[in-house]
Steps between C-alpha positions, in 0.01 A plus 500: 500500500223274635288805597534630139401169352188499723407849394538399137278194551222700665516762221627803710775703347688697766616746241816622674725204548754628248577746780532228767718708726194717562238222513649200676575510874757248608432372851708271714292210375414571146430778237156649497342685201358826616326808346217372283382839405575441129375140502247396232284205418458623145863509385672187379697378802879525493604467862752212454650656193529848647662389830747278309579776249574729801701243693697330233495696174504878546450600863738643749613160632472290189870431439556401859202266511594338174842411640353374822239278334728393207250634247753611237304445190261790454370366170385174667327704774316718256398190292364334819319821608339512144372147547376579845324806375316303229363232737556618857503139616669359811729296273617813310540681827711217634708508179568873558618424851724222370662734241558742785665226702240524774 
């Protein structure tokens, strides 16, 4: 998540994080975002919202991750993502993580 926030802050949209299973490599230490072929400095960034949408709302593992993290209120999550998308501040990012139980 932190890598996605950093990409949002520098204005680089990965473009493919809604397909995280193809673009995130999980190492023994931490996940690494790979394949920046579709990245753009011109698009509005949506890295945090894309990865969270994949992981917690509609991706292959979303139901399992919601149970593990106790994120059981999709409406609250979407509202916090909307606020984050508007401002992209550290405070709103931290709020999203809080809603996720992280």
